[in-house]
VEXDREN-2710 file (C-alpha; in Angstrom, 1 decimal):
% VEXDREN-2710
k/r/px/py/pz
1/MET/-7.4/-9.9/15.9
2/ILE/-4.5/-9.9/18.3
3/ASP/-1.7/-7.5/17.4
4/LEU/2.0/-7.3/18.2
5/ARG/1.4/-4.5/20.8
6/GLN/-0.9/-6.8/22.8
7/MET/1.6/-9.6/22.6
8/ARG/4.4/-7.4/23.9
9/GLN/2.2/-6.3/26.8
10/PHE/1.4/-9.9/27.7
11/VAL/5.1/-10.8/27.6
12/ALA/6.0/-8.0/29.9
13/VAL/3.4/-9.1/32.5
14/ALA/4.2/-12.8/32.1
15/GLU/7.9/-12.2/32.6
16/THR/7.6/-9.9/35.6
17/LEU/4.4/-11.4/37.0
18/ASN/3.8/-7.9/38.4
19/PHE/1.5/-5.4/36.7
20/ARG/3.3/-2.4/38.2
21/ARG/6.7/-3.4/37.0
22/ALA/5.4/-4.5/33.6
23/ALA/3.7/-1.1/33.2
24/GLU/7.0/0.6/34.0
25/ARG/8.9/-1.6/31.5
26/LEU/6.3/-0.6/28.8
27/ASN/6.3/3.0/29.9
28/MET/2.6/3.1/30.4
29/ALA/0.2/3.4/33.3
30/GLN/-0.9/0.3/35.2
31/PRO/-4.7/0.5/34.8
32/PRO/-4.6/0.6/30.9
33/LEU/-2.3/-2.4/31.0
34/SER/-4.6/-4.4/33.2
35/THR/-7.5/-3.5/30.9
36/ALA/-5.4/-4.6/27.9
37/ILE/-4.7/-8.0/29.4
38/ARG/-8.3/-8.6/30.3
39/ARG/-9.3/-7.7/26.7
40/LEU/-6.7/-10.1/25.4
41/GLU/-8.1/-12.9/27.5
42/GLN/-11.6/-12.1/26.3
43/GLU/-10.5/-12.2/22.7
44/LEU/-8.8/-15.6/23.2
45/GLY/-11.6/-16.9/25.4
46/VAL/-9.1/-18.4/27.9
47/LEU/-7.6/-17.3/31.2
48/LEU/-3.9/-16.5/30.8
49/LEU/-3.1/-15.2/34.3
50/GLU/-4.4/-16.0/37.8
51/ARG/-4.5/-13.0/40.0
52/ASP/-5.1/-12.4/43.7
53/ASN/-4.1/-9.7/46.1
54/ARG/-0.7/-11.3/46.7
55/SER/0.5/-12.7/43.4
56/THR/0.0/-13.2/39.7
57/ARG/0.6/-16.6/38.1
58/LEU/0.5/-18.0/34.6
59/THR/-2.1/-20.6/33.8
60/ALA/-1.2/-23.6/31.7
61/ALA/-2.7/-21.8/28.7
62/GLY/-0.7/-18.7/29.6
63/SER/2.6/-20.6/29.7
64/LEU/2.0/-22.1/26.3
65/PHE/0.8/-18.8/24.9
66/LEU/3.9/-17.1/26.2
67/LEU/6.1/-19.6/24.4
68/GLU/4.3/-19.0/21.1
69/VAL/4.1/-15.3/21.5
70/ARG/7.9/-15.1/22.0
71/ARG/8.3/-17.0/18.8
72/THR/5.9/-14.8/16.9
73/LEU/7.6/-11.6/18.2
74/ALA/11.0/-13.0/17.2
75/GLN/9.8/-13.8/13.7
76/ALA/8.2/-10.4/13.4
77/GLU/11.5/-8.8/14.3
78/ARG/13.3/-10.9/11.8
79/ALA/10.8/-9.9/9.1
80/CYS/11.4/-6.2/10.0
81/SER/15.1/-6.7/10.0
82/ALA/15.0/-8.4/6.6
83/ALA/12.9/-5.6/5.2
84/ARG/15.4/-3.0/6.4
85/GLN/18.3/-4.9/5.0
86/ALA/16.6/-5.3/1.7
87/ALA/15.9/-1.6/1.6
88/ALA/19.6/-0.9/2.3
89/GLY/20.7/-3.3/-0.4
90/LEU/22.2/-5.7/2.2
91/THR/20.1/-8.7/1.0
92/GLY/18.3/-9.7/-2.2
93/SER/19.7/-10.6/-5.6
94/LEU/21.5/-8.8/-8.3
95/ARG/21.6/-9.8/-12.0
96/ILE/24.6/-8.2/-13.8
97/GLY/25.3/-8.3/-17.5
98/CYS/28.8/-8.1/-18.8
99/VAL/30.9/-8.9/-21.8
100/ASP/33.2/-11.9/-21.5
101/SER/36.3/-9.6/-21.5
102/GLN/35.2/-7.8/-18.4
103/VAL/35.1/-11.0/-16.4
104/GLY/38.8/-10.6/-16.0
105/GLY/38.9/-6.8/-15.7
106/LEU/36.9/-4.2/-13.9
107/LEU/34.0/-6.4/-12.9
108/PRO/35.8/-8.7/-10.4
109/ARG/37.2/-5.7/-8.5
110/LEU/33.8/-4.1/-8.3
111/LEU/32.1/-7.3/-7.2
112/ARG/34.8/-8.0/-4.7
113/ARG/34.1/-4.7/-3.0
114/PHE/30.4/-5.3/-3.2
115/ARG/30.5/-8.8/-1.7
116/THR/32.6/-7.5/1.2
117/GLN/29.9/-5.0/2.2
118/HIS/26.9/-7.0/1.0
119/PRO/27.7/-10.7/1.6
120/TYR/24.1/-11.8/1.6
121/VAL/23.2/-10.5/-1.8
122/ALA/23.0/-13.3/-4.4
123/ILE/24.9/-12.3/-7.6
124/GLU/24.2/-13.7/-11.0
125/LEU/26.4/-12.8/-14.0
126/LEU/25.3/-13.1/-17.6
127/GLU/27.6/-12.6/-20.6
128/ALA/26.0/-10.4/-23.2
129/THR/26.9/-7.7/-25.7
130/PRO/25.9/-4.1/-25.0
131/PRO/22.8/-4.3/-27.3
132/GLU/21.8/-7.5/-25.7
133/GLN/22.2/-6.0/-22.2
134/LEU/20.1/-3.0/-23.1
135/GLU/17.3/-5.3/-24.2
136/LEU/17.6/-7.5/-21.2
137/LEU/17.5/-4.5/-18.9
138/ARG/14.3/-3.3/-20.6
139/GLN/12.8/-6.8/-20.2
140/ASP/13.6/-6.8/-16.5
141/ARG/15.9/-9.8/-17.0
142/LEU/18.9/-7.8/-15.8
143/ASP/19.3/-5.4/-12.9
144/ALA/22.5/-3.8/-14.1
145/GLY/25.2/-4.0/-16.8
146/VAL/28.7/-2.9/-17.4
147/LEU/29.0/-1.4/-20.9
148/VAL/31.6/0.4/-23.0
149/LEU/30.5/3.8/-24.2
150/PRO/29.2/5.3/-26.4
151/ILE/25.7/3.9/-26.4
152/ALA/23.6/5.6/-29.1
153/ASP/20.2/4.1/-28.1
154/ALA/20.2/4.0/-24.3
155/GLY/16.6/5.3/-24.1
156/ASP/15.3/4.8/-20.6
157/ILE/18.5/3.1/-19.5
158/GLN/20.6/5.2/-17.0
159/LEU/24.3/5.2/-17.5
160/ASP/26.8/6.1/-14.7
161/PRO/30.4/6.6/-15.8
162/LEU/32.8/4.1/-14.2
163/PHE/36.2/4.5/-15.8
164/GLU/38.0/6.4/-18.6
165/ASP/41.0/5.3/-20.6
166/SER/42.3/5.7/-24.2
167/LEU/42.8/3.2/-26.9
168/VAL/46.4/2.5/-28.1
169/VAL/47.7/0.5/-31.0
170/ALA/48.8/-3.1/-30.1
171/LEU/51.6/-4.5/-32.3
172/PRO/53.4/-7.8/-32.6
173/LEU/56.9/-7.8/-30.9
174/GLY/59.4/-6.9/-33.6
175/HIS/56.9/-5.2/-35.9
176/HIS/58.4/-2.4/-38.0
177/LEU/56.1/0.2/-36.5
178/VAL/57.5/-0.5/-33.0
179/GLU/60.6/1.6/-33.9
180/ARG/58.4/4.7/-33.8
181/PRO/57.7/6.3/-30.4
182/THR/54.1/7.2/-31.3
183/LEU/51.8/6.5/-34.2
184/GLY/48.9/8.1/-36.1
185/LEU/46.0/6.0/-37.3
186/ALA/47.2/6.7/-40.9
187/ASP/50.4/4.8/-40.1
188/CYS/48.2/1.7/-39.7
189/ALA/46.3/2.1/-42.9
190/THR/48.0/-0.8/-44.8
191/GLU/48.1/-3.2/-41.8
192/PRO/45.7/-6.1/-41.2
193/TRP/43.4/-5.3/-38.3
194/ILE/42.0/-7.5/-35.5
195/LEU/38.6/-5.9/-34.8
196/PHE/35.4/-6.9/-33.1
197/ALA/32.2/-7.4/-35.2
198/PRO/29.9/-4.3/-35.5
199/HIS/27.0/-5.9/-33.7
200/ASP/29.2/-6.7/-30.6
201/GLY/29.7/-3.0/-29.9
202/PRO/28.1/-0.6/-32.4
203/GLY/28.9/2.5/-30.6
204/MET/32.7/1.9/-30.2
205/TYR/32.8/0.3/-33.7
206/ALA/31.3/3.4/-35.3
207/ARG/33.7/5.6/-33.3
208/ILE/36.8/3.6/-34.5
209/LEU/35.6/3.6/-38.1
210/LEU/34.9/7.4/-38.0
211/SER/38.4/8.0/-36.7
212/CYS/39.9/5.9/-39.4
213/ALA/37.9/7.7/-42.1
214/GLU/39.2/11.0/-40.8
215/ALA/42.7/9.5/-41.2
216/GLY/41.9/8.7/-44.8
217/PHE/41.4/4.9/-44.8
218/VAL/39.0/2.0/-44.0
219/PRO/40.7/-0.6/-41.8
220/ARG/41.3/-4.0/-43.5
221/VAL/39.9/-6.5/-41.0
222/ALA/41.8/-9.8/-41.1
223/GLN/40.2/-11.3/-38.1
224/HIS/37.1/-10.7/-35.9
225/SER/37.6/-11.3/-32.2
226/ARG/35.2/-10.8/-29.3
227/GLN/37.6/-11.5/-26.4
228/MET/40.5/-9.3/-25.4
229/GLN/42.6/-12.4/-24.6
230/THR/42.0/-13.7/-28.1
231/THR/42.8/-10.3/-29.7
232/ALA/46.1/-10.1/-27.8
233/GLY/47.0/-13.7/-28.9
234/LEU/46.3/-12.9/-32.5
235/VAL/48.4/-9.8/-32.4
236/ALA/51.2/-11.6/-30.6
237/ALA/51.1/-14.2/-33.3
238/GLY/51.6/-11.6/-36.0
239/LEU/48.2/-11.9/-37.6
240/GLY/47.5/-8.2/-37.4
241/ILE/47.3/-5.1/-35.2
242/ALA/44.5/-4.0/-32.9
243/LEU/43.3/-1.2/-30.7
244/MET/43.0/-1.9/-27.0
245/PRO/42.8/0.1/-23.8
246/ARG/46.1/1.5/-22.6
247/GLN/45.9/-0.3/-19.2
248/TYR/45.4/-3.7/-20.8
249/ALA/48.2/-3.2/-23.3
250/ARG/50.5/-2.0/-20.5
251/ARG/49.9/-5.3/-18.5
252/HIS/50.8/-7.4/-21.6
253/ALA/54.0/-5.7/-22.5
254/ALA/55.8/-9.1/-22.4
255/GLU/53.5/-10.5/-25.2
256/LEU/53.1/-7.5/-27.5
257/ALA/54.2/-4.0/-28.1
258/TRP/52.0/-0.9/-28.0
259/ARG/52.2/2.7/-29.0
260/GLU/50.2/5.8/-28.2
261/LEU/48.1/7.4/-30.9
262/GLU/48.6/11.0/-31.9
263/GLY/47.2/13.3/-34.5
264/GLY/43.7/14.4/-35.4
265/GLY/40.9/12.9/-33.4
266/MET/43.3/11.5/-30.8
267/PRO/43.2/10.3/-28.2
268/LEU/40.5/7.8/-29.0
269/PRO/38.5/7.5/-25.7
270/TYR/37.5/4.3/-24.0
271/ALA/35.0/4.6/-21.2
272/LEU/33.0/2.1/-19.1
273/ALA/29.6/2.8/-17.6
274/LEU/27.2/1.1/-15.2
275/ALA/23.9/0.7/-16.9
276/TYR/20.5/0.2/-15.1
277/ARG/16.9/1.0/-15.5
278/GLU/15.5/1.2/-12.0
279/PRO/17.8/2.0/-9.0
280/SER/16.7/-0.8/-6.7
281/PRO/18.4/-1.0/-3.3
282/CYS/20.9/-3.6/-4.5
283/VAL/21.6/-1.6/-7.7
284/GLN/22.0/1.6/-5.6
285/ALA/24.5/-0.3/-3.3
286/LEU/26.4/-1.4/-6.4
287/ARG/26.5/2.2/-7.6
288/GLU/27.9/3.3/-4.3
289/GLU/30.6/0.7/-4.4
290/ALA/31.5/1.7/-7.9
291/GLN/32.1/5.2/-6.8
292/VAL/35.1/4.0/-4.8
293/LEU/36.6/2.7/-8.0
294/LEU/36.5/6.2/-9.5
295/ALA/39.1/7.3/-7.0
296/PRO/42.4/8.1/-8.6
297/ALA/44.2/5.5/-6.5
298/TYR/42.3/2.8/-8.3
299/GLN/42.7/4.0/-11.9
300/ASP/45.9/2.1/-12.6
301/THR/44.5/-1.2/-11.4
302/ILE/40.9/-1.5/-12.6
303/MET/41.3/-1.8/-16.4
304/ASP/41.5/-5.2/-18.1
305/ALA/38.7/-5.0/-20.6
306/HIS/38.0/-5.2/-24.4
307/PRO/37.0/-2.3/-26.7
308/SER/34.3/-4.5/-28.3
309/ALA/32.2/-4.3/-25.1
END
C-alpha cells in the first residue's frame, strides 16, 4: 500500500526532475530516495520517470499520477487540519439548552463571543426547564445547558458558575410598598405573588419557599409565569408582586418599581451555571468564552434572565 511519505517523495522528484535537489528538499540522502522511487514504481507496476545520465522526465503515467497525488496530499492536509480544528473546538456542533427567559439575557452575549472566535461551529438551541436539561444531558441529546442554581440532583452533570446576582421585589408603579426604601419578605406576606411553577425550577422554588417560611408565611400565588417578560407584564398590570434578579429589574425601571430585600435570610441569591456532562472540545471552548463574562466589567450587562430557570 502506498503511503503519504512515498507520495511526497515522488512529488519532490517530479517537481525538481532532479534526484539530488529532491533529496535536499526532503532532507534525506539521494540513494534512499532513488530506491524509494523504484519501489514505488514496482508497487504500481508502471514507469513514472524516465532517467538517463543527463535528465529525468515524467512519463505520461507519471504526469497523471503527479496530478492525483497532489490532490490526495491536499485532501490529507485538509483532513489533518479539520481534526486539529475539531480538537480545538473550532469546528463541529454544539447543542445548548436554555430556558426561554435566557434567550434575551446572558445567553446571547455568551454566544456572540463564542461565534466570533468559533464561526464554523454549528449551534443549536433548545428551550427546556432545568430538570429537562439535566435529563437531555444524560441522554446525550444536549452538549451544554445554562441553568439557575441550586440544582439538587446534578449527579454526573458538571456545573461551572457563570454569574451571581440577588433577587429583589418587583412592584407595580404606585404600589403602597414603593414608599419604603427597602423591604423584608414579611412585608410581602399579604400580597398576591407572580411565581413560576415548582417543576420549572425546583431548586430555586424550594429556596424561595424556605425563605418565605422563615419570614412566617406561605406566598399566595395569584399567577404562574414561566417567562420573565410575562412576569414583568403581570406585575406592571398590578396583578401581583414578584421576585426577579436585580439586574433585570434595574433595566425595567420605567415599567415597574423594585426594592432590595433585607432581614433574615437575605439577600436571596440568584446564580447561573454552565452545565455539561463531557467537556468536548466545543464545550471546552464555550467554557473558556464564558470565563470572560465572569470579569467584573461584564457584570452590569449580562443579566436579563428569569428566576424560574
